[in-house]
Backbone as ProteinMPNN parsed JSONL, in Angstrom:
{"seq_chain_A": "MKLIVSGKNIQVSERLKEYAEKKIGKLDKYLPNLSEAHVEFALERTKNVAQSQVVQVTLRSNGTLLRGEERSSDFNAAIDTVTEKLLRQIERYKGKHDRTRGHAERDAMLSAAEAEESNTPRIVRVKKFHTPPMTDEEAIEQMELLGHTFFIFQNRERGVLNVLYRRNDGSYGLIEPELG", "coords_chain_A": {"N_chain_A": [[0.779, -1.143, 0.059], [0.557, 2.271, -0.892], [1.33, 5.091, 1.019], [0.327, 8.289, 1.368], [1.097, 11.216, 2.812], [-0.04, 14.512, 3.851], [-0.137, 17.964, 4.353], [-2.093, 20.677, 5.322], [-2.156, 24.084, 5.709], [-0.469, 23.602, 7.594], [2.742, 22.112, 8.866], [3.628, 18.845, 8.524], [4.637, 16.976, 11.289], [7.486, 14.599, 11.723], [6.875, 12.659, 13.783], [4.152, 12.783, 13.851], [3.524, 11.852, 11.31], [4.577, 9.342, 11.494], [2.651, 8.222, 13.274], [0.528, 8.291, 11.88], [1.07, 6.538, 9.796], [1.484, 4.034, 11.068], [-1.313, 3.554, 12.323], [-2.926, 3.987, 10.296], [-1.698, 2.193, 8.153], [-2.617, -0.289, 9.367], [-5.034, -1.079, 8.387], [-4.773, -2.077, 6.106], [-4.744, -4.909, 6.349], [-7.293, -5.516, 6.84], [-8.393, -4.94, 4.515], [-7.439, -6.189, 1.886], [-6.864, -5.51, -0.765], [-6.042, -2.9, -0.8], [-4.637, -0.064, -2.346], [-3.802, 2.439, -2.058], [-3.306, 5.146, 0.309], [-4.513, 7.965, 1.39], [-3.506, 10.694, 3.55], [-4.696, 13.562, 4.994], [-3.808, 16.334, 6.836], [-5.245, 19.121, 8.243], [-5.191, 22.4, 9.646], [-7.541, 24.428, 10.708], [-9.168, 27.4, 10.902], [-11.471, 27.793, 13.432], [-14.33, 28.622, 15.432], [-14.969, 27.003, 17.498], [-12.328, 25.53, 19.128], [-11.818, 22.747, 19.626], [-12.691, 21.601, 17.36], [-10.856, 22.193, 15.244], [-8.45, 20.715, 14.389], [-8.235, 18.657, 11.738], [-8.568, 15.672, 10.203], [-8.276, 13.823, 7.178], [-8.848, 11.082, 5.507], [-8.333, 9.097, 2.655], [-9.055, 6.04, 0.965], [-7.905, 4.057, -1.587], [-9.19, 1.219, -3.404], [-9.166, -1.186, -5.748], [-10.481, 0.578, -7.541], [-12.453, 1.556, -5.97], [-13.372, 4.033, -3.737], [-12.904, 4.877, -0.306], [-13.557, 6.984, 2.21], [-12.976, 9.039, 5.054], [-13.271, 11.616, 7.467], [-12.222, 13.421, 10.163], [-12.705, 15.52, 13.166], [-10.946, 17.332, 15.65], [-9.526, 18.353, 18.618], [-7.02, 17.212, 18.852], [-4.538, 15.978, 16.954], [-3.779, 13.372, 17.075], [-5.917, 11.984, 18.092], [-7.925, 12.288, 16.386], [-6.894, 11.028, 14.24], [-7.154, 8.269, 15.501], [-10.051, 8.046, 15.705], [-11.083, 8.522, 12.904], [-9.788, 6.214, 11.922], [-11.278, 4.046, 13.156], [-13.854, 4.765, 11.947], [-13.244, 4.19, 9.212], [-12.732, 1.542, 9.518], [-15.355, 0.615, 9.919], [-16.643, 1.342, 7.66], [-15.199, -0.189, 5.672], [-15.906, -2.626, 6.808], [-18.652, -2.739, 6.133], [-18.591, -2.37, 3.352], [-17.09, -4.458, 2.332], [-18.931, -6.582, 3.358], [-21.183, -6.103, 1.579], [-19.913, -6.333, -0.855], [-18.978, -9.175, -0.845], [-21.549, -10.354, -0.227], [-22.876, -9.599, -2.719], [-21.343, -10.868, -4.537], [-21.38, -13.631, -3.613], [-23.791, -14.622, -3.351], [-25.501, -14.353, -5.736], [-27.205, -15.663, -7.232], [-29.37, -16.303, -5.241], [-30.18, -13.88, -4.494], [-31.133, -12.756, -6.733], [-33.557, -14.161, -6.97], [-34.972, -12.922, -4.924], [-38.14, -11.319, -3.962], [-39.937, -8.308, -4.633], [-41.288, -7.26, -2.5], [-39.772, -8.892, -0.575], [-37.269, -7.675, -0.582], [-37.894, -5.174, 0.14], [-38.683, -5.459, 2.894], [-36.281, -6.352, 4.059], [-34.877, -3.992, 4.528], [-32.749, -3.042, 2.891], [-30.815, -0.576, 1.145], [-32.384, 1.021, -1.521], [-33.302, 2.271, -4.803], [-35.622, 4.702, -5.015], [-36.516, 6.863, -6.766], [-36.104, 8.261, -9.934], [-34.584, 10.64, -11.562], [-34.727, 12.894, -14.245], [-32.704, 15.423, -16.017], [-32.239, 18.214, -17.907], [-28.842, 19.29, -18.668], [-27.518, 22.074, -19.047], [-24.467, 23.385, -20.708], [-22.117, 25.257, -18.662], [-20.194, 27.634, -16.462], [-18.177, 27.36, -13.839], [-18.908, 29.219, -11.795], [-21.436, 29.988, -12.651], [-22.882, 27.656, -12.187], [-22.473, 27.599, -9.467], [-23.928, 29.81, -8.548], [-26.666, 28.888, -9.723], [-27.061, 26.62, -8.136], [-27.348, 27.865, -5.469], [-29.428, 29.369, -5.746], [-31.539, 27.172, -6.244], [-31.402, 26.363, -3.595], [-30.017, 23.97, -2.909], [-27.586, 21.366, -1.701], [-25.906, 20.197, -3.412], [-25.034, 20.001, -7.004], [-25.555, 19.154, -10.309], [-23.682, 19.437, -13.291], [-22.856, 20.4, -16.777], [-19.478, 21.177, -17.563], [-18.661, 23.921, -19.0], [-15.995, 24.65, -19.75], [-14.531, 22.462, -19.878], [-15.964, 20.317, -20.934], [-17.296, 18.163, -19.642], [-19.349, 16.275, -17.212], [-19.854, 17.6, -14.093], [-19.933, 17.481, -10.453], [-20.894, 19.679, -8.168], [-20.375, 20.798, -4.883], [-21.483, 21.852, -1.57], [-19.232, 22.304, 0.998], [-18.648, 21.565, 4.485], [-17.388, 23.491, 5.726], [-18.577, 25.834, 4.496], [-17.335, 26.521, 2.018], [-16.813, 25.54, -1.355], [-16.79, 22.44, -3.233], [-15.527, 20.497, -5.987], [-16.328, 17.928, -7.972], [-14.772, 16.067, -10.252], [-15.271, 13.676, -12.633], [-13.285, 10.832, -13.447], [-13.185, 8.923, -16.06], [-12.649, 5.358, -16.646]], "CA_chain_A": [[-0.073, 0.145, -0.113], [1.281, 3.293, -0.972], [0.887, 5.948, 1.792], [0.714, 9.68, 1.158], [0.592, 12.173, 3.963], [0.294, 16.024, 3.511], [-0.729, 18.955, 5.398], [-2.816, 21.88, 4.722], [-1.877, 25.038, 6.656], [0.226, 22.979, 8.652], [3.698, 21.234, 8.461], [3.404, 17.644, 9.338], [5.785, 16.545, 11.887], [7.721, 13.243, 11.636], [6.179, 12.017, 14.951], [2.606, 12.674, 13.533], [3.71, 11.238, 10.168], [4.961, 7.833, 11.874], [1.699, 7.698, 14.023], [-0.491, 8.062, 10.931], [1.538, 5.349, 9.232], [1.16, 2.891, 11.895], [-2.561, 3.406, 12.394], [-3.55, 3.828, 8.864], [-1.154, 0.758, 7.785], [-3.326, -1.514, 10.026], [-6.18, -1.081, 7.383], [-4.158, -2.973, 4.877], [-4.924, -6.344, 6.77], [-8.722, -5.753, 6.69], [-8.883, -4.718, 2.967], [-6.056, -6.66, 1.177], [-6.447, -4.845, -2.177], [-5.751, -1.448, -0.672], [-3.447, 0.387, -3.044], [-3.264, 3.907, -1.772], [-4.16, 5.769, 1.393], [-4.019, 9.515, 1.305], [-3.865, 11.179, 4.649], [-4.309, 15.011, 4.833], [-3.897, 17.054, 8.144], [-5.476, 20.385, 8.064], [-5.357, 23.108, 10.668], [-8.64, 25.338, 10.397], [-9.627, 28.324, 12.073], [-12.943, 27.723, 13.876], [-14.669, 29.393, 16.639], [-14.572, 25.658, 18.45], [-10.979, 25.111, 19.055], [-12.01, 21.204, 19.44], [-12.965, 21.218, 15.899], [-9.901, 23.076, 14.408], [-7.636, 19.972, 13.679], [-8.944, 18.105, 10.665], [-7.826, 14.738, 9.463], [-9.136, 13.343, 6.221], [-8.312, 9.848, 4.893], [-9.074, 8.584, 1.337], [-8.502, 4.952, 0.678], [-8.319, 3.648, -2.91], [-8.895, -0.035, -3.408], [-9.707, -1.593, -7.061], [-11.36, 1.644, -8.189], [-13.279, 1.97, -4.975], [-12.716, 4.962, -2.764], [-13.608, 4.865, 0.893], [-13.189, 8.445, 2.679], [-13.317, 9.412, 6.473], [-12.912, 12.82, 8.035], [-12.545, 13.541, 11.761], [-12.382, 16.81, 13.71], [-10.581, 17.179, 17.092], [-8.57, 19.28, 19.236], [-5.857, 16.749, 18.898], [-4.382, 15.129, 15.666], [-3.785, 11.805, 17.086], [-7.197, 11.49, 18.468], [-8.603, 12.455, 15.145], [-6.55, 9.615, 13.423], [-7.785, 7.115, 16.042], [-11.407, 8.01, 15.39], [-11.169, 8.14, 11.706], [-9.554, 4.67, 11.576], [-12.21, 3.483, 13.512], [-14.735, 4.875, 10.985], [-12.815, 3.678, 8.178], [-12.704, 0.151, 9.687], [-16.664, 0.296, 9.727], [-16.919, 1.427, 6.441], [-14.76, -1.448, 5.068], [-16.78, -3.806, 7.02], [-19.836, -2.578, 5.274], [-18.085, -2.57, 1.953], [-16.814, -6.167, 2.067], [-20.174, -7.236, 3.646], [-22.029, -5.831, 0.472], [-19.223, -6.961, -1.894], [-19.076, -10.498, -0.618], [-22.954, -10.739, -0.431], [-23.208, -9.579, -3.966], [-20.756, -12.027, -5.336], [-21.512, -15.12, -3.342], [-25.364, -15.047, -3.258], [-26.187, -13.649, -6.761], [-28.556, -16.659, -7.66], [-30.281, -16.404, -4.463], [-30.665, -12.479, -4.415], [-31.905, -12.618, -7.86], [-34.813, -14.501, -6.673], [-35.825, -12.136, -4.002], [-39.155, -10.636, -4.68], [-39.86, -6.636, -4.374], [-41.654, -7.321, -1.175], [-38.656, -9.384, 0.42], [-36.263, -6.703, -0.684], [-38.416, -3.842, 1.109], [-38.545, -5.837, 4.192], [-34.718, -6.469, 4.375], [-34.217, -2.781, 4.568], [-31.607, -2.718, 2.045], [-31.064, 0.687, 0.346], [-32.743, 1.028, -3.009], [-33.49, 3.625, -5.54], [-37.062, 5.079, -4.975], [-37.027, 7.842, -7.681], [-35.143, 8.478, -10.822], [-34.83, 11.969, -12.033], [-33.987, 13.136, -15.661], [-32.856, 16.721, -16.134], [-31.388, 18.867, -18.965], [-27.775, 19.966, -18.051], [-26.768, 22.997, -20.171], [-23.066, 23.976, -20.36], [-22.105, 26.483, -17.787], [-19.035, 27.715, -15.666], [-18.275, 27.031, -12.225], [-19.541, 30.336, -11.04], [-22.956, 29.784, -12.9], [-23.314, 26.55, -11.324], [-22.622, 28.01, -7.779], [-25.335, 30.579, -8.657], [-27.716, 28.088, -9.698], [-27.259, 25.733, -7.01], [-27.75, 28.694, -4.621], [-30.92, 29.713, -6.3], [-32.413, 26.203, -5.872], [-31.123, 25.886, -2.275], [-29.574, 22.646, -2.882], [-26.282, 21.279, -1.226], [-25.055, 19.755, -4.473], [-25.568, 20.486, -8.232], [-24.794, 18.128, -11.243], [-23.692, 20.501, -14.572], [-21.937, 20.172, -17.943], [-18.62, 22.16, -17.46], [-18.182, 24.524, -20.401], [-14.596, 24.789, -20.086], [-13.802, 21.053, -19.816], [-16.942, 19.65, -21.752], [-17.657, 17.145, -19.033], [-20.177, 16.584, -16.245], [-19.193, 17.915, -12.881], [-20.593, 17.648, -9.364], [-20.663, 20.686, -7.221], [-21.106, 20.536, -3.571], [-21.05, 22.846, -0.592], [-18.63, 21.664, 2.216], [-19.269, 21.707, 5.883], [-16.921, 24.889, 6.298], [-19.349, 26.915, 3.818], [-16.831, 26.685, 0.855], [-17.462, 24.554, -2.393], [-16.014, 21.573, -3.832], [-16.086, 20.024, -7.268], [-16.01, 16.558, -8.286], [-14.539, 15.792, -11.79], [-14.832, 12.185, -12.828], [-12.25, 10.324, -14.345], [-13.513, 7.468, -16.665], [-11.775, 4.261, -16.979]], "C_chain_A": [[1.055, 1.221, 0.054], [0.653, 4.415, 0.122], [1.18, 7.298, 1.786], [0.112, 10.484, 2.47], [1.03, 13.534, 3.522], [-0.477, 16.669, 4.548], [-1.268, 20.277, 4.66], [-2.767, 22.857, 5.846], [-1.084, 24.621, 7.907], [1.571, 22.24, 8.263], [3.621, 20.052, 9.27], [4.62, 17.145, 10.044], [6.217, 15.237, 11.638], [6.999, 12.341, 12.484], [5.014, 11.521, 14.374], [2.518, 11.818, 12.282], [3.573, 9.659, 10.628], [3.581, 7.485, 12.463], [0.547, 7.507, 13.068], [-0.226, 6.792, 10.085], [1.165, 4.047, 9.811], [-0.399, 2.766, 12.076], [-3.278, 3.059, 10.972], [-3.095, 2.435, 8.121], [-1.909, -0.405, 8.283], [-4.48, -1.729, 9.021], [-5.947, -2.196, 6.36], [-4.728, -4.524, 5.057], [-6.434, -6.587, 6.614], [-9.146, -5.596, 5.198], [-7.575, -4.846, 2.154], [-5.822, -5.876, -0.093], [-6.163, -3.465, -2.185], [-4.69, -1.038, -1.381], [-2.987, 1.554, -2.486], [-4.245, 4.366, -0.629], [-3.49, 7.136, 1.313], [-4.457, 10.206, 2.581], [-3.594, 12.781, 4.64], [-4.69, 15.665, 6.241], [-4.034, 18.516, 7.71], [-5.667, 21.157, 9.492], [-6.568, 24.206, 10.117], [-8.946, 26.37, 11.617], [-11.034, 28.155, 12.207], [-13.155, 28.32, 15.185], [-14.563, 28.19, 17.651], [-13.2, 25.156, 18.311], [-10.972, 23.37, 18.978], [-12.194, 20.802, 18.153], [-11.837, 21.64, 14.831], [-8.892, 22.098, 13.939], [-8.386, 18.829, 12.821], [-8.03, 16.921, 10.115], [-8.726, 14.055, 8.5], [-8.383, 12.251, 5.571], [-9.083, 9.255, 3.61], [-8.193, 7.311, 1.187], [-8.842, 4.548, -0.717], [-8.173, 1.972, -2.939], [-9.71, -0.627, -4.682], [-10.526, -0.807, -7.366], [-12.424, 2.036, -7.312], [-12.606, 2.744, -3.948], [-13.588, 4.774, -1.397], [-12.637, 6.389, 1.776], [-13.747, 8.503, 4.296], [-12.849, 10.837, 6.801], [-13.177, 12.723, 9.484], [-11.911, 14.785, 12.244], [-11.994, 16.571, 15.122], [-9.496, 18.419, 17.481], [-7.163, 18.721, 19.318], [-5.616, 15.837, 17.608], [-4.434, 13.916, 16.052], [-5.058, 11.257, 17.546], [-8.062, 11.365, 17.364], [-8.445, 11.183, 14.205], [-7.144, 8.466, 14.082], [-9.207, 7.006, 15.712], [-11.747, 8.049, 13.966], [-10.809, 6.687, 11.033], [-10.517, 3.782, 12.096], [-13.561, 3.523, 12.501], [-14.665, 4.234, 9.843], [-12.968, 1.976, 8.287], [-14.368, -0.354, 9.518], [-17.191, 0.216, 8.315], [-16.313, 0.274, 5.526], [-15.323, -2.698, 5.284], [-18.056, -3.87, 6.106], [-19.531, -2.95, 3.807], [-17.89, -4.062, 1.753], [-17.97, -7.033, 2.363], [-21.099, -7.212, 2.337], [-21.292, -6.632, -0.815], [-19.396, -8.435, -1.732], [-20.629, -11.23, -0.784], [-23.432, -10.841, -2.083], [-22.648, -10.683, -4.926], [-20.941, -13.429, -5.061], [-22.919, -15.385, -3.17], [-26.024, -14.636, -4.531], [-27.229, -14.31, -7.275], [-29.622, -16.249, -6.678], [-31.019, -14.784, -4.337], [-31.41, -12.113, -5.658], [-33.256, -13.083, -7.877], [-35.639, -13.921, -5.753], [-36.934, -11.38, -4.628], [-38.852, -9.154, -4.075], [-40.016, -6.686, -2.981], [-40.509, -7.828, -0.111], [-37.686, -8.293, 0.702], [-36.609, -5.409, 0.137], [-38.135, -4.147, 2.395], [-37.238, -5.915, 4.932], [-34.092, -5.211, 4.748], [-32.908, -2.34, 3.921], [-31.921, -1.496, 1.188], [-31.419, 0.305, -0.978], [-33.194, 2.446, -3.376], [-35.178, 3.818, -5.467], [-37.633, 5.94, -6.202], [-35.881, 8.101, -8.614], [-35.622, 9.812, -11.41], [-33.944, 12.295, -13.222], [-33.867, 14.657, -15.519], [-31.885, 17.265, -17.271], [-29.961, 19.568, -18.058], [-27.072, 20.811, -19.093], [-25.284, 23.238, -19.743], [-23.007, 25.103, -19.651], [-20.744, 26.409, -17.146], [-19.317, 27.441, -14.367], [-18.981, 28.011, -11.545], [-21.163, 30.284, -11.39], [-23.407, 28.657, -12.21], [-23.648, 26.822, -9.829], [-24.006, 28.719, -7.753], [-26.53, 29.76, -8.719], [-27.955, 27.061, -8.684], [-27.771, 26.619, -5.919], [-29.335, 29.047, -4.774], [-31.92, 28.558, -5.9], [-32.398, 25.984, -4.475], [-30.703, 24.447, -1.972], [-27.978, 22.514, -2.185], [-25.294, 20.797, -2.375], [-25.821, 20.27, -5.823], [-24.846, 19.63, -9.25], [-24.89, 19.322, -12.685], [-22.686, 19.827, -15.499], [-21.078, 21.247, -17.669], [-18.374, 22.739, -18.625], [-17.036, 24.576, -20.695], [-13.898, 23.233, -20.458], [-14.698, 20.14, -20.612], [-17.213, 18.27, -20.779], [-18.6, 17.209, -17.652], [-19.464, 16.759, -14.982], [-20.274, 17.898, -11.672], [-20.072, 18.649, -8.423], [-21.141, 20.477, -5.962], [-20.695, 21.502, -2.615], [-20.365, 21.792, 0.518], [-19.004, 22.108, 3.504], [-18.64, 23.155, 6.518], [-17.561, 26.163, 5.422], [-18.71, 27.057, 2.349], [-17.36, 25.632, -0.235], [-16.401, 23.567, -2.736], [-16.649, 21.101, -5.232], [-15.521, 18.751, -7.612], [-15.732, 16.407, -9.859], [-14.341, 14.42, -12.049], [-13.839, 11.928, -13.872], [-12.773, 9.038, -14.731], [-12.482, 6.587, -16.833], [-10.875, 3.91, -15.923]], "O_chain_A": [[2.058, 1.191, 0.767], [-0.562, 4.598, 0.05], [2.3, 7.61, 2.191], [-1.008, 10.384, 2.972], [2.106, 13.779, 2.978], [-1.233, 16.158, 5.375], [-0.854, 20.739, 3.597], [-3.293, 22.536, 6.912], [-1.08, 25.205, 8.991], [1.482, 21.677, 7.172], [3.556, 20.106, 10.498], [5.619, 16.901, 9.367], [5.292, 14.512, 11.273], [6.518, 11.311, 12.011], [4.715, 10.33, 14.289], [1.535, 11.091, 12.144], [2.687, 8.9, 10.235], [3.228, 6.344, 12.164], [-0.338, 6.693, 13.332], [-1.155, 6.075, 9.711], [0.635, 3.131, 9.181], [-0.763, 1.599, 11.933], [-3.989, 2.095, 10.689], [-3.913, 1.684, 7.59], [-1.854, -1.465, 7.66], [-4.808, -2.914, 8.96], [-6.767, -3.002, 5.921], [-5.087, -5.219, 4.107], [-6.845, -7.703, 6.298], [-10.179, -6.112, 4.77], [-6.827, -3.925, 1.826], [-4.675, -5.609, -0.453], [-6.034, -2.818, -3.224], [-3.643, -1.627, -1.114], [-1.771, 1.725, -2.41], [-5.452, 4.144, -0.531], [-2.289, 7.381, 1.203], [-5.665, 10.342, 2.772], [-2.494, 13.246, 4.342], [-5.818, 15.504, 6.707], [-3.208, 19.088, 6.997], [-6.251, 20.577, 10.408], [-6.365, 24.768, 9.041], [-8.953, 26.191, 12.835], [-11.786, 28.334, 11.249], [-12.222, 28.501, 15.968], [-14.012, 28.467, 18.717], [-12.936, 24.378, 17.394], [-10.131, 22.797, 18.285], [-11.864, 19.665, 17.816], [-12.0, 21.393, 13.636], [-8.285, 22.53, 12.959], [-9.176, 18.113, 13.437], [-6.914, 17.146, 9.647], [-9.846, 13.705, 8.872], [-7.28, 12.514, 5.091], [-10.287, 8.999, 3.614], [-6.964, 7.335, 1.24], [-10.013, 4.671, -1.075], [-7.131, 1.459, -2.531], [-10.936, -0.535, -4.625], [-11.623, -1.331, -7.561], [-13.3, 2.787, -7.741], [-11.584, 2.39, -3.361], [-14.799, 4.553, -1.429], [-11.428, 6.614, 1.835], [-14.836, 8.035, 4.629], [-11.819, 11.145, 6.202], [-14.119, 12.102, 9.977], [-10.793, 15.132, 11.865], [-12.591, 15.723, 15.787], [-8.865, 19.165, 16.732], [-6.221, 19.405, 19.718], [-6.475, 15.02, 17.276], [-5.176, 13.191, 15.39], [-5.265, 10.054, 17.383], [-8.891, 10.457, 17.317], [-9.312, 10.527, 13.627], [-7.665, 7.622, 13.352], [-9.627, 5.884, 15.43], [-12.847, 7.549, 13.73], [-11.298, 6.164, 10.032], [-10.642, 2.702, 11.517], [-14.225, 2.509, 12.284], [-15.658, 3.716, 9.333], [-13.263, 1.264, 7.327], [-14.653, -1.469, 9.082], [-17.935, -0.651, 7.856], [-17.035, -0.155, 4.626], [-15.362, -3.636, 4.488], [-18.406, -4.865, 5.472], [-20.207, -3.771, 3.186], [-18.598, -4.724, 0.994], [-18.097, -8.104, 1.77], [-21.727, -8.229, 2.044], [-21.892, -7.369, -1.597], [-20.055, -8.96, -2.629], [-20.854, -12.323, -1.303], [-24.086, -11.745, -2.605], [-23.264, -11.25, -5.829], [-20.764, -14.319, -5.893], [-23.204, -16.523, -2.797], [-27.248, -14.549, -4.434], [-28.169, -13.685, -7.766], [-30.707, -15.869, -7.118], [-32.218, -14.608, -4.119], [-32.256, -11.219, -5.625], [-34.091, -12.578, -8.627], [-36.828, -14.227, -5.653], [-36.758, -10.828, -5.715], [-37.929, -8.833, -3.327], [-39.134, -6.271, -2.229], [-40.347, -7.293, 0.986], [-37.305, -7.971, 1.827], [-35.758, -4.719, 0.699], [-37.471, -3.384, 3.096], [-37.082, -5.629, 6.119], [-32.957, -5.195, 5.225], [-32.162, -1.459, 4.347], [-32.998, -1.338, 0.612], [-30.854, -0.626, -1.551], [-33.397, 3.422, -2.654], [-35.886, 2.929, -5.939], [-38.789, 5.864, -6.618], [-34.743, 8.162, -8.148], [-36.795, 10.06, -11.691], [-32.735, 12.066, -13.27], [-34.794, 15.245, -14.961], [-30.806, 16.708, -17.471], [-30.068, 20.213, -17.015], [-26.215, 20.377, -19.862], [-24.955, 23.28, -18.558], [-23.796, 26.006, -19.931], [-20.112, 25.354, -17.194], [-20.428, 27.309, -13.853], [-19.72, 27.628, -10.639], [-22.019, 30.506, -10.533], [-24.46, 28.79, -11.586], [-24.625, 26.473, -9.167], [-24.985, 28.336, -7.113], [-27.391, 29.885, -7.849], [-29.108, 26.698, -8.449], [-28.739, 26.135, -5.33], [-30.204, 28.944, -3.908], [-32.973, 28.828, -5.323], [-33.381, 25.396, -4.023], [-31.01, 23.855, -0.937], [-27.25, 23.506, -2.162], [-24.078, 20.97, -2.3], [-26.926, 20.813, -5.809], [-23.648, 19.384, -9.101], [-25.919, 19.909, -13.016], [-21.887, 18.951, -15.171], [-21.628, 22.335, -17.499], [-17.789, 22.018, -19.433], [-16.767, 24.565, -21.897], [-12.931, 23.026, -21.191], [-14.155, 19.105, -20.999], [-17.334, 17.235, -21.434], [-18.547, 18.265, -17.022], [-18.464, 16.068, -14.787], [-21.42, 18.281, -11.909], [-18.956, 18.529, -7.918], [-22.267, 19.998, -5.827], [-19.589, 22.022, -2.763], [-20.856, 20.707, 0.829], [-19.729, 23.101, 3.575], [-19.129, 23.796, 7.448], [-17.153, 27.312, 5.593], [-19.38, 27.624, 1.487], [-18.318, 24.918, 0.06], [-15.215, 23.837, -2.544], [-17.823, 21.226, -5.58], [-14.31, 18.541, -7.539], [-16.649, 16.691, -10.629], [-13.266, 13.923, -11.714], [-13.606, 12.592, -14.883], [-12.841, 8.114, -13.921], [-11.386, 7.031, -17.173], [-10.073, 2.989, -16.076]]}, "name": "protein", "num_of_chains": 1, "seq": "MKLIVSGKNIQVSERLKEYAEKKIGKLDKYLPNLSEAHVEFALERTKNVAQSQVVQVTLRSNGTLLRGEERSSDFNAAIDTVTEKLLRQIERYKGKHDRTRGHAERDAMLSAAEAEESNTPRIVRVKKFHTPPMTDEEAIEQMELLGHTFFIFQNRERGVLNVLYRRNDGSYGLIEPELG"}
């Protein structure tokens, strides 16, 4: 597993980097196909000091991304908590993956009523809409007008579909899919 450690508004100490490598490195035994882990430490100015130190971890395994974020007053505590979060995500991922691979025939026989009773997530509505080409700024404006927390649009400059979303800190994020 390739481990990338970076800092945003902070210089990551060697001691902190080693602690992250030790904790995040253990995830490799729970998810054997784990190819890359990116750990980002950020120091943010917040009113609540207990929320100022942020650890974001993104795991890449066979094209699947798992992501966890934790805020704390201490980076080590945030690493511990985000590791626990990621372990739960890995268990959910492995459970779904094993279930679909090992029981495909049985699952195909489930009726709609049985699927509803099993509380498995399902799609209840499909929406189709026209996505005219627009700039990032136009997409932000449109999203704000609609009062949504995310917006899908065709990026005029790059000619691809993008997802714009509002982050917890009030800023915006943009998802640009890479096909293949």
